C-alpha positions as CSV (number, residue, x, y, z in Angstrom):
1,X,-13.3,-9.1,-13.7
2,X,-13.2,-6.9,-10.5
3,X,-14.1,-9.9,-8.4
4,X,-11.1,-11.9,-9.8
5,X,-8.8,-9.0,-8.8
6,X,-10.4,-8.8,-5.3
7,X,-10.0,-12.6,-4.9
8,X,-6.3,-12.4,-5.8
9,X,-5.8,-9.5,-3.3
10,X,-7.7,-11.4,-0.6
11,X,-5.5,-14.5,-1.2
12,X,-2.3,-12.3,-1.0
13,X,-3.6,-10.7,2.2
14,X,-4.5,-14.0,3.8
15,X,-1.0,-15.3,3.0
16,X,0.6,-12.1,4.5
17,X,-1.4,-12.5,7.7
18,X,-0.7,-16.2,8.0
19,X,3.0,-15.5,7.6
20,X,2.9,-12.6,10.1
21,X,1.1,-14.8,12.7
22,X,3.7,-17.6,12.3
23,X,6.6,-15.1,12.6
24,X,5.1,-13.3,15.6
25,X,4.2,-16.6,17.3
26,X,7.8,-17.9,16.8
27,X,9.3,-14.7,18.2
28,X,7.0,-14.8,21.2
29,X,7.9,-18.5,21.9
30,X,11.7,-17.9,21.4
31,X,12.1,-14.7,23.4
32,X,13.3,-14.9,27.0
33,X,11.8,-11.4,27.5
34,X,8.3,-11.5,29.0
35,X,7.4,-8.1,27.6
36,X,8.4,-9.1,24.0
37,X,6.5,-12.4,24.5
38,X,3.4,-10.5,25.4
39,X,3.7,-7.9,22.5
40,X,4.4,-10.5,19.9
41,X,1.8,-12.9,21.3
42,X,-0.9,-10.2,21.0
43,X,0.3,-9.3,17.5
44,X,0.1,-13.0,16.5
45,X,-3.4,-13.2,17.9
46,X,-4.4,-10.1,15.9
47,X,-3.1,-11.7,12.7
48,X,-5.2,-14.7,13.4
49,X,-8.3,-12.4,13.7
50,X,-7.3,-10.7,10.4
51,X,-6.9,-14.1,8.7
52,X,-10.3,-15.3,9.9
53,X,-12.0,-12.1,8.6
54,X,-10.2,-12.2,5.3
55,X,-11.1,-15.9,4.8
56,X,-14.7,-15.0,5.5
57,X,-14.6,-12.3,2.9
58,X,-12.8,-14.6,0.4
59,X,-15.6,-17.1,0.9
60,X,-18.3,-14.5,0.4
61,X,-16.8,-13.3,-2.9
62,X,-16.0,-16.8,-4.1
63,X,-19.6,-17.8,-3.6
64,X,-20.8,-14.8,-5.6
65,X,-22.0,-12.8,-2.6
66,X,-21.5,-9.1,-2.1
67,X,-18.6,-8.2,0.1
68,X,-19.8,-7.2,3.6
69,X,-17.9,-5.4,6.4
70,X,-19.5,-7.4,9.3
71,X,-17.1,-8.6,12.0
72,X,-14.8,-5.5,11.9
73,X,-14.2,-4.2,15.4
74,X,-13.6,-0.5,15.5
75,X,-11.6,-0.5,18.7
76,X,-9.9,-3.8,19.6
77,X,-9.8,-4.2,23.4
78,X,-6.6,-6.2,23.6
79,X,-4.9,-4.5,20.7
80,X,-1.1,-4.2,20.9
81,X,-1.6,-0.6,19.6
82,X,-2.5,0.4,23.2
83,X,0.4,-1.4,24.8
84,X,2.6,0.8,26.8
85,X,6.3,0.5,26.2
86,X,7.8,0.8,29.6
87,X,11.4,1.7,30.3
88,X,12.0,-1.6,32.0
89,X,10.8,-3.5,28.9
90,X,13.1,-1.4,26.8
91,X,16.0,-2.0,29.2
92,X,15.5,-5.8,28.9
93,X,15.9,-5.8,25.1
94,X,19.5,-6.2,23.9
95,X,20.1,-3.6,21.3
96,X,21.6,-6.0,18.8
97,X,20.1,-9.2,20.0
98,X,17.4,-11.6,18.7
99,X,14.5,-9.4,19.8
100,X,15.9,-6.3,18.1
101,X,16.4,-8.2,14.9
102,X,12.8,-9.5,15.2
103,X,11.5,-6.0,15.7
104,X,13.3,-4.8,12.6
105,X,11.9,-7.7,10.5
106,X,8.4,-7.1,11.9
107,X,8.6,-3.4,10.9
108,X,9.3,-4.5,7.3
109,X,6.4,-7.0,7.4
110,X,4.0,-4.3,8.7
111,X,5.2,-1.8,6.1
112,X,4.3,-4.3,3.3
113,X,0.9,-5.0,4.8
114,X,0.2,-1.2,5.1
115,X,1.2,-0.7,1.5
116,X,-1.0,-3.6,0.2
117,X,-4.1,-2.6,2.2
118,X,-3.8,1.1,1.6
119,X,-3.4,0.7,-2.1
120,X,-6.4,-1.6,-2.3
121,X,-8.5,0.8,-0.2
122,X,-7.5,3.7,-2.4
123,X,-8.3,1.9,-5.6
124,X,-11.5,0.1,-4.4
125,X,-14.7,1.1,-6.2
126,X,-16.9,-0.7,-3.7
127,X,-17.5,1.1,-0.4
128,X,-17.3,-2.1,1.7
129,X,-14.1,-3.1,0.1
130,X,-12.7,0.3,0.8
131,X,-13.8,0.0,4.5
132,X,-12.3,-3.5,4.9
133,X,-8.9,-2.5,3.5
134,X,-8.8,0.8,5.3
135,X,-9.6,-1.0,8.6
136,X,-6.8,-3.5,8.0
137,X,-4.3,-0.7,7.0
138,X,-5.1,1.3,10.1
139,X,-4.7,-1.7,12.4
140,X,-1.3,-2.5,10.8
141,X,-0.3,1.1,11.2
142,X,-0.8,0.7,14.9
143,X,1.6,-2.3,14.9
144,X,4.1,-0.4,12.8
145,X,4.0,2.6,15.1
146,X,4.6,0.5,18.2
147,X,7.5,-1.4,16.6
148,X,9.0,1.7,15.1
149,X,9.0,3.5,18.4
150,X,10.6,0.5,20.1
151,X,13.2,0.2,17.4
152,X,14.0,4.0,17.5
153,X,14.6,3.7,21.3
154,X,16.9,0.7,20.8
155,X,18.9,2.6,18.1
156,X,19.3,5.6,20.4
157,X,20.6,3.3,23.2
158,X,23.2,1.9,20.7
159,X,24.2,5.4,19.7
160,X,24.5,6.5,23.3
161,X,26.4,3.4,24.4
162,X,28.9,3.8,21.5
163,X,29.1,7.6,21.7
164,X,27.9,8.1,18.2
165,X,26.5,11.5,19.1
166,X,28.6,14.5,17.9
167,X,28.2,16.4,21.2
């Protein structure tokens, strides 16, 4: 019974990652901003990696094998989580434009992924399952943090430009 639940979670996770990759790839292709293209391109590539790993785990479980944690990188070299948000990048993003809307939508997607993976890690009885979903949740937290900081800076620019501050 537990394997059926894990298979359903893996299918949901694969779908979430595939949708994330499609969204991030489209934003990267549609943006006229080189920095946004780079950030969202890296995020799309990371979602492809997640999808590949999740599909491998799905195949393992579907074939009656024990879940393994092979293939999990502990410190991704090209991860967007290490991407530095320069002031020039922030200056290039229109506060209420396409990129800002994409960032807001991406934050929501990352929040959903974090919730799914964190809950599964917390409820997992199997240590490898716990490791897999904790790893995914942590990676998505990095995406979320980057996007949240960028969104926060954009909001502050809107507030400053429109004199929303009470002082």
